[in-house]
C-alpha positions as CSV (number, residue, x, y, z in Angstrom):
1,X,77.8,81.1,87.4
2,X,81.3,80.0,88.6
3,X,81.7,81.4,92.1
4,X,85.5,81.8,91.5
5,X,85.0,84.2,88.6
6,X,84.9,88.0,89.3
7,X,81.7,89.5,88.0
8,X,82.4,92.1,85.4
9,X,81.2,95.6,86.5
10,X,78.5,97.2,84.4
11,X,80.7,100.2,83.9
12,X,83.4,98.0,82.4
13,X,80.9,96.3,80.1
14,X,79.7,99.8,79.0
15,X,83.2,100.9,78.3
16,X,83.9,97.9,76.2
17,X,80.9,98.7,74.0
18,X,82.0,102.2,73.3
19,X,83.3,103.2,69.9
20,X,86.7,104.3,71.1
21,X,88.4,107.1,69.3
22,X,91.7,109.0,69.8
23,X,91.8,111.5,72.7
24,X,92.7,114.8,71.2
25,X,92.3,118.1,73.0
26,X,90.2,116.4,75.6
27,X,87.8,115.0,73.0
28,X,87.4,111.5,71.5
29,X,87.7,111.7,67.7
30,X,87.7,108.9,65.1
31,X,90.8,108.2,63.0
32,X,90.8,110.2,59.8
33,X,91.0,107.2,57.6
34,X,88.3,105.5,59.6
35,X,90.3,102.3,60.5
36,X,89.6,100.2,63.5
37,X,91.7,97.7,65.5
38,X,90.0,94.7,67.3
39,X,90.8,94.2,70.9
40,X,90.7,90.6,72.2
41,X,90.4,88.8,75.5
42,X,93.5,86.6,75.8
43,X,91.6,84.1,78.0
44,X,89.2,83.3,75.2
45,X,90.5,84.8,72.0
46,X,87.2,86.7,71.6
47,X,86.9,90.3,70.4
48,X,85.8,92.5,73.3
49,X,86.2,96.0,71.9
50,X,87.7,98.0,69.1
51,X,89.7,101.2,68.9
52,X,90.7,103.7,66.3
53,X,93.6,102.9,64.0
54,X,95.5,106.1,64.0
55,X,97.9,107.0,61.2
56,X,100.4,109.7,60.3
57,X,97.6,112.4,59.9
58,X,96.3,111.5,63.3
59,X,99.7,111.7,64.8
60,X,100.0,115.3,63.5
61,X,96.8,116.3,65.1
62,X,97.7,114.8,68.5
63,X,101.2,116.3,68.5
64,X,99.9,119.7,67.5
65,X,97.4,119.5,70.4
66,X,100.1,118.7,72.9
67,X,102.3,121.4,71.4
68,X,99.6,124.1,71.6
69,X,98.9,123.1,75.3
70,X,102.6,123.4,76.1
71,X,103.2,126.7,74.2
72,X,100.1,128.1,75.8
73,X,101.4,127.3,79.3
74,X,98.1,125.8,80.4
75,X,100.1,123.2,82.4
76,X,103.7,124.4,82.6
77,X,102.5,127.8,83.5
78,X,100.8,126.6,86.7
79,X,102.4,127.0,90.0
80,X,104.3,123.8,90.9
81,X,102.0,123.5,93.9
82,X,99.0,123.5,91.7
83,X,100.4,120.8,89.4
84,X,101.1,118.8,92.5
85,X,97.6,119.3,93.8
86,X,96.0,118.2,90.5
87,X,98.3,115.1,90.3
88,X,97.3,114.1,93.9
89,X,93.7,114.5,92.8
90,X,94.5,112.2,89.8
91,X,95.7,109.6,92.3
92,X,92.4,109.8,94.1
93,X,90.5,109.4,90.9
94,X,92.5,106.4,89.8
95,X,92.0,104.8,93.2
96,X,88.2,105.5,93.1
97,X,88.0,103.8,89.7
98,X,90.5,101.1,90.8
99,X,88.3,98.0,90.3
100,X,87.1,99.2,86.9
101,X,90.7,99.8,85.8
102,X,91.8,96.4,87.2
103,X,89.0,94.5,85.4
104,X,89.8,96.3,82.1
105,X,93.4,95.4,82.4
106,X,92.7,91.8,83.1
107,X,90.2,91.5,80.3
108,X,92.5,93.2,77.8
109,X,96.0,91.9,78.9
110,X,95.1,88.5,80.4
111,X,96.9,88.8,83.8
112,X,95.4,87.8,87.1
113,X,92.9,90.2,88.7
114,X,95.1,89.9,91.8
115,X,98.0,91.5,90.0
116,X,95.8,94.1,88.3
117,X,94.4,95.2,91.7
118,X,97.7,95.1,93.6
119,X,100.2,96.2,91.1
120,X,98.6,97.9,88.1
121,X,96.3,99.9,90.3
122,X,97.5,99.8,93.9
123,X,101.2,100.3,93.2
124,X,100.4,102.9,90.5
125,X,98.4,105.0,92.9
126,X,101.3,105.1,95.3
127,X,103.6,106.0,92.4
128,X,101.4,108.9,91.4
129,X,101.4,110.2,94.9
130,X,105.2,109.9,95.2
131,X,105.8,111.6,91.8
132,X,103.3,114.4,92.4
133,X,105.6,115.6,95.2
134,X,108.4,116.2,92.7
135,X,106.5,119.0,91.0
136,X,107.5,121.3,93.9
137,X,111.1,120.0,94.3
138,X,112.7,120.5,90.9
139,X,115.8,122.5,91.5
140,X,118.9,124.0,89.9
141,X,122.2,125.1,91.4
142,X,124.1,128.3,92.0
143,X,127.8,128.2,91.4
144,X,130.9,130.3,91.5
145,X,132.6,130.9,88.2
146,X,136.0,132.3,87.4
147,X,135.4,134.2,84.2
148,X,138.3,136.7,83.8
149,X,137.0,139.1,81.2
150,X,136.2,142.0,81.1
151,X,138.5,142.7,83.9
152,X,136.8,143.7,87.1
153,X,133.4,142.2,86.1
154,X,131.6,140.0,88.6
155,X,129.3,137.2,87.6
156,X,126.5,135.3,89.2
157,X,125.7,131.9,87.6
158,X,123.1,129.3,88.2
159,X,121.2,126.5,86.5
160,X,117.5,125.9,86.1
161,X,115.5,122.9,84.9
162,X,112.7,123.6,82.5
163,X,110.1,121.2,81.0
164,X,111.4,119.6,77.9
165,X,108.1,120.1,75.9
166,X,106.0,117.6,74.1
167,X,106.7,114.0,75.3
168,X,106.0,110.9,73.3
169,X,105.2,108.1,75.9
170,X,105.3,104.7,74.2
171,X,104.0,101.9,76.3
172,X,104.3,98.1,76.0
173,X,101.6,95.4,76.5
174,X,102.8,93.6,79.6
175,X,101.9,96.2,82.2
176,X,99.9,98.7,80.2
177,X,98.4,100.8,82.9
178,X,101.3,100.9,85.3
179,X,104.0,101.7,82.7
180,X,101.7,104.4,81.2
181,X,101.6,106.0,84.7
182,X,105.4,105.6,85.0
183,X,105.8,107.9,82.0
184,X,102.8,110.2,82.4
185,X,103.3,111.4,86.0
186,X,107.0,112.4,86.1
187,X,106.5,114.1,82.7
188,X,103.5,116.0,84.1
189,X,105.3,116.8,87.3
190,X,108.0,118.4,85.2
191,X,105.5,120.5,83.3
192,X,105.5,118.7,80.0
193,X,102.5,117.8,77.8
194,X,102.1,114.2,76.4
195,X,101.0,112.0,73.6
196,X,100.5,108.6,75.1
197,X,100.8,105.6,72.7
198,X,99.7,102.3,74.1
199,X,100.5,99.0,72.5
200,X,98.2,97.8,69.7
201,X,97.2,94.8,71.8
202,X,96.4,96.6,75.1
203,X,94.9,100.1,74.5
204,X,91.9,100.1,76.8
205,X,93.3,101.3,80.1
206,X,95.3,104.0,78.4
207,X,92.1,105.4,76.9
208,X,90.4,105.3,80.3
209,X,93.4,106.9,81.9
210,X,93.1,109.8,79.5
211,X,89.5,110.3,80.4
212,X,90.3,110.2,84.2
213,X,93.1,112.7,83.7
214,X,90.4,115.2,82.5
215,X,88.2,114.3,85.4
216,X,91.1,115.1,87.8
217,X,91.5,118.6,86.4
218,X,94.4,118.1,83.9
219,X,93.6,120.6,81.1
220,X,92.6,119.3,77.7
221,X,95.5,118.9,75.3
222,X,98.0,118.1,78.1
223,X,97.4,114.3,77.9
224,X,96.5,113.0,74.5
225,X,96.1,109.3,73.7
226,X,97.0,107.8,70.3
227,X,95.9,104.2,69.4
228,X,97.2,102.6,66.3
229,X,99.9,100.3,64.9
230,X,103.5,100.8,65.9
231,X,104.7,100.5,62.3
232,X,102.7,103.6,61.3
233,X,101.4,105.6,64.3
234,X,104.3,104.7,66.6
235,X,107.0,105.4,64.0
236,X,105.3,108.7,63.0
237,X,105.2,109.8,66.6
238,X,108.8,108.9,67.3
239,X,110.0,110.9,64.3
240,X,107.8,114.0,64.7
241,X,109.9,117.1,64.9
242,X,107.7,118.8,67.6
243,X,108.3,115.9,70.0
244,X,111.1,117.0,72.5
245,X,111.4,113.8,74.5
246,X,110.6,110.1,73.8
247,X,110.1,107.7,76.7
248,X,109.9,104.1,75.3
249,X,109.5,100.8,77.0
250,X,109.5,97.6,74.9
251,X,111.8,95.2,73.0
252,X,115.4,96.0,72.2
253,X,114.9,95.7,68.5
254,X,112.0,98.2,68.4
255,X,113.8,100.5,70.9
256,X,116.7,100.8,68.4
257,X,114.2,101.8,65.7
258,X,112.7,104.4,67.9
259,X,116.2,105.7,68.8
260,X,117.2,106.0,65.1
261,X,114.1,107.9,64.3
262,X,114.7,110.3,67.3
263,X,118.3,111.0,66.4
264,X,117.3,112.5,63.0
265,X,115.6,115.3,65.0
266,X,118.0,115.2,67.9
267,X,115.0,114.3,70.1
268,X,116.0,113.3,73.6
269,X,115.0,109.7,74.5
270,X,115.1,107.2,77.2
271,X,114.7,103.5,76.5
272,X,113.8,100.7,78.9
273,X,114.3,97.6,76.9
274,X,114.7,93.8,77.1
275,X,116.3,91.6,79.6
276,X,117.6,88.0,80.0
277,X,118.1,88.3,83.7
278,X,120.1,86.0,85.9
279,X,119.3,84.7,89.3
280,X,122.4,83.4,91.1
281,X,121.9,81.1,94.0
282,X,125.0,80.4,96.2
283,X,125.6,77.3,98.2
284,X,124.5,78.8,101.5
285,X,121.1,80.1,100.2
286,X,117.9,79.1,101.9
287,X,116.3,76.5,99.6
288,X,112.7,77.3,100.4
289,X,113.2,81.0,99.9
290,X,115.0,80.5,96.7
291,X,112.3,78.3,95.3
292,X,109.7,80.9,96.1
293,X,112.0,83.5,94.6
294,X,112.2,81.6,91.4
295,X,108.4,81.2,91.2
296,X,107.8,84.9,91.8
297,X,110.8,86.2,89.7
298,X,110.3,83.8,86.8
299,X,106.5,83.4,86.5
300,X,105.0,86.7,87.6
301,X,102.6,87.8,84.8
302,X,103.4,84.5,83.0
303,X,107.0,85.6,82.6
304,X,106.0,88.6,80.6
305,X,108.2,90.9,82.6
306,X,111.3,92.6,81.3
307,X,113.1,92.1,84.7
308,X,111.9,88.4,85.0
309,X,114.4,85.8,86.3
310,X,114.8,83.7,83.2
311,X,118.3,82.3,83.7
312,X,118.9,80.4,86.9
313,X,122.4,79.7,88.1
314,X,122.3,77.4,91.1
315,X,125.3,76.0,93.0
316,X,125.7,72.3,92.2
317,X,125.1,71.3,95.8
318,X,121.6,72.8,95.7
319,X,120.8,72.4,92.1
320,X,118.6,69.3,92.1
321,X,116.8,70.3,95.3
322,X,115.8,73.7,94.0
323,X,115.1,72.7,90.4
324,X,112.9,69.8,91.4
325,X,111.1,71.9,94.0
326,X,110.3,74.5,91.3
327,X,109.2,71.8,88.8
328,X,107.0,70.1,91.4
329,X,105.2,73.3,92.2
330,X,104.8,74.2,88.5
331,X,103.3,70.9,87.7
332,X,100.5,71.5,90.1
333,X,99.6,75.0,89.0
334,X,96.1,75.6,87.7
335,X,95.4,77.4,84.4
336,X,92.5,79.8,84.0
337,X,91.2,83.3,83.1
338,X,92.6,86.3,84.9
339,X,89.2,86.8,86.4
340,X,89.3,83.3,88.0
341,X,90.4,84.0,91.6
342,X,91.9,80.5,91.9
343,X,93.9,80.3,88.7
344,X,97.6,80.4,89.1
345,X,98.6,80.5,85.4
346,X,96.9,83.0,83.1
347,X,97.0,83.4,79.3
348,X,99.7,85.3,77.4
349,X,98.7,88.5,75.8
350,X,98.1,87.4,72.3
351,X,98.1,84.5,69.8
352,X,101.3,86.0,68.4
353,X,103.1,85.9,71.7
354,X,101.8,82.3,72.4
355,X,103.2,81.2,69.0
356,X,106.5,82.9,69.7
357,X,107.0,81.2,73.1
358,X,106.1,77.8,71.7
359,X,108.6,78.3,68.9
360,X,111.3,78.8,71.5
361,X,110.2,75.6,73.2
362,X,110.5,73.7,69.9
363,X,114.0,75.1,69.5
364,X,114.9,74.1,73.0
365,X,113.9,70.5,72.4
366,X,115.8,70.5,69.1
367,X,118.9,71.8,70.8
368,X,118.8,69.0,73.4
369,X,117.2,70.7,76.4
370,X,115.4,68.6,79.0
371,X,111.9,69.6,79.9
372,X,111.3,69.1,83.6
373,X,107.8,70.7,83.7
374,X,105.4,72.2,81.2
375,X,106.8,72.5,77.7
376,X,103.9,73.5,75.5
377,X,100.6,75.3,75.1
378,X,97.4,74.3,76.7
379,X,94.6,72.8,74.6
380,X,92.0,75.1,76.2
381,X,90.7,78.2,74.4
382,X,92.8,81.3,74.8
383,X,96.5,82.0,74.6
384,X,97.8,79.7,77.4
385,X,101.3,78.3,77.7
386,X,102.3,75.9,80.4
387,X,104.9,77.2,82.8
388,X,108.1,75.5,81.8
389,X,111.4,74.5,83.4
390,X,114.3,73.5,81.2
391,X,117.7,72.0,82.1
392,X,120.6,70.4,80.2
393,X,121.4,73.7,78.5
394,X,124.5,75.8,78.1
395,X,125.3,79.3,77.0
396,X,125.4,78.4,73.3
397,X,121.7,77.5,73.3
398,X,119.1,79.9,71.9
399,X,116.9,79.7,75.0
400,X,119.8,81.0,77.1
401,X,120.8,83.8,74.7
402,X,117.5,85.3,73.6
403,X,114.7,86.9,75.5
404,X,111.6,84.6,75.4
405,X,109.2,86.8,77.4
406,X,107.1,84.0,78.5
407,X,106.8,81.4,81.4
408,X,110.1,79.6,80.5
409,X,113.0,79.2,82.9
410,X,116.4,77.7,82.0
411,X,118.4,76.3,85.0
412,X,122.1,75.6,85.0
413,X,124.5,74.4,87.8
414,X,127.8,76.1,88.7
415,X,130.7,75.1,90.9
416,X,132.5,78.3,91.7
417,X,131.3,81.8,92.4
418,X,133.6,83.2,89.8
419,X,132.1,80.9,87.2
420,X,128.6,82.0,88.2
421,X,129.3,85.7,87.8
422,X,131.0,85.2,84.5
423,X,128.0,83.3,83.2
424,X,125.5,85.8,84.6
425,X,127.4,88.6,82.7
426,X,127.7,86.6,79.5
427,X,124.7,88.2,77.8
428,X,124.1,91.3,75.6
429,X,121.5,92.4,78.2
430,X,121.9,94.1,81.6
431,X,118.6,95.0,83.0
432,X,118.4,93.2,86.3
433,X,119.8,90.3,88.4
434,X,119.4,88.7,91.8
435,X,121.9,87.1,94.2
436,X,120.7,84.6,96.8
437,X,122.9,84.2,99.8
438,X,123.2,84.8,103.6
439,X,126.9,85.7,103.3
440,X,127.2,89.4,103.8
441,X,130.8,89.5,102.4
442,X,129.6,87.7,99.3
443,X,126.8,90.3,98.8
444,X,129.2,93.2,99.2
445,X,131.9,91.7,97.0
446,X,129.8,90.3,94.2
447,X,127.1,92.9,93.6
448,X,129.6,95.4,92.0
449,X,130.7,92.7,89.6
450,X,127.2,92.0,88.2
451,X,126.5,94.0,85.0
452,X,122.9,95.0,85.6
453,X,121.0,98.2,86.3
454,X,119.3,96.6,89.4
455,X,120.7,93.8,91.6
456,X,118.3,92.3,94.2
457,X,119.6,90.3,97.1
458,X,117.3,87.4,98.3
459,X,114.4,88.7,96.2
460,X,113.6,89.3,92.6
461,X,111.4,91.9,90.8
462,X,110.2,94.3,93.6
463,X,110.3,98.0,92.5
464,X,110.0,101.2,94.4
465,X,109.2,104.7,93.1
466,X,112.3,106.1,94.8
467,X,114.7,103.5,93.4
468,X,116.0,104.2,89.8
469,X,115.3,101.4,87.4
470,X,116.8,100.9,84.0
471,X,119.4,98.8,82.1
472,X,123.0,98.5,81.1
473,X,124.2,97.3,77.6
474,X,121.3,96.3,75.3
475,X,118.7,96.8,78.0
476,X,118.4,100.5,77.5
477,X,119.4,104.1,78.1
478,X,118.2,106.2,81.0
479,X,116.3,105.4,84.2
480,X,112.7,105.3,85.4
481,X,111.7,106.4,89.0
482,X,113.0,108.8,91.5
483,X,114.6,112.2,90.8
484,X,116.2,110.8,87.7
485,X,112.9,110.1,86.1
486,X,111.6,113.7,86.6
487,X,114.8,115.3,85.5
488,X,114.8,113.2,82.3
489,X,111.7,115.3,81.2
490,X,113.6,118.6,81.7
491,X,116.2,120.6,79.9
492,X,119.1,122.0,81.9
493,X,119.7,125.7,81.3
494,X,122.8,127.6,82.5
495,X,122.3,131.3,83.3
496,X,125.3,133.6,83.6
497,X,124.8,137.3,84.7
498,X,127.5,139.9,84.5
499,X,127.2,142.8,87.0
């Protein structure tokens, strides 16, 4: 056996062999139509499991389960301190099953076990603990009002935040466990009940998470898990009249479809969507740090990150040095399974995504781009694409305008700071950006001019549970993390008392 490969835990193998159903009222049930969806290992293309293919009838059952749990007050009716205690227990349970969850995530999504352990599990446990505390800190306000009638009447007015109700949490395939937790925990802290819909490609950790929620003491019906295709199950969930709030993370095109479905019922929604994120490197930036920033910001999770640095704007005086430094590193990267402890490049999530990224590479060549490193898929089994660095592009090119969601960077030089900011903002997206400089005045003067929900300085992609995250323009509506996230799962009620 290869000593570099992580041995799969017996509990993981047993989970893969199960006939996974939908989680409804705390029980696994098969889809009413009996359909199944195959789950594949991106490193090999082999089928490793199957899950239920839920449809509109199944959506009805799951939403009704969540609705009964909410109406019955089995969760919202608990003291906030009791919800907090159970969520802290949930964090302990996730941590205790951390290696199991990390291996499931790597086998299903393809990412490095290092990322699954550190980010999908480790950072998620910290997120649960942070968000659990908000259960006891949801507040309203008292206020003076100046109502003049009836004459002589006095008024006391205040606001209160109440749980929104049933939440549809729709999760993408790039960070399936972590983003599911981003949605579940603030909604639970607020007192809501949930139907969790993972991506068709990556349903396994969501199903296990639903089981662990029960183990932690979250009552049946509070967290329900729906597997199925987005075109049927996802659409039916987004348009269900008993859903009070939709939290969606995914592509901009699908996010718009979800929003249209929600508006018909005036369902509240938040959308964390696509990005074509700029990294702006000024003339005084540290070259070595910038190269490391490009590698982390552009190739983390094979570039399958909504906030990835995919457009590089580098001052002409540093352009060749930085771009060649990145390309030299990329050429030496090793490809391998996510369970290979030495592999630096892992597979993309699916054959479909591999084909999509390779199509963009073909377009780039046809439009005259120069390929400095990478440029195609690997000939090994699985859904591998070489990390790629492109130059000789401008803003009219497809690879500069459209989100590729793969290990592809486009690098362009600039001569003036004003030009760099104009180019950085020349996109329909506005999720994130980074600025690389040691000039404090440049930082303070330029960050307000960058049209993005998050601007990092001398780093790219780190997140914190206390720091709101979301997009401008076509990159979404609303914010994850912090107080904002919890309050997005509440309705604000004004109370006015005459006395």
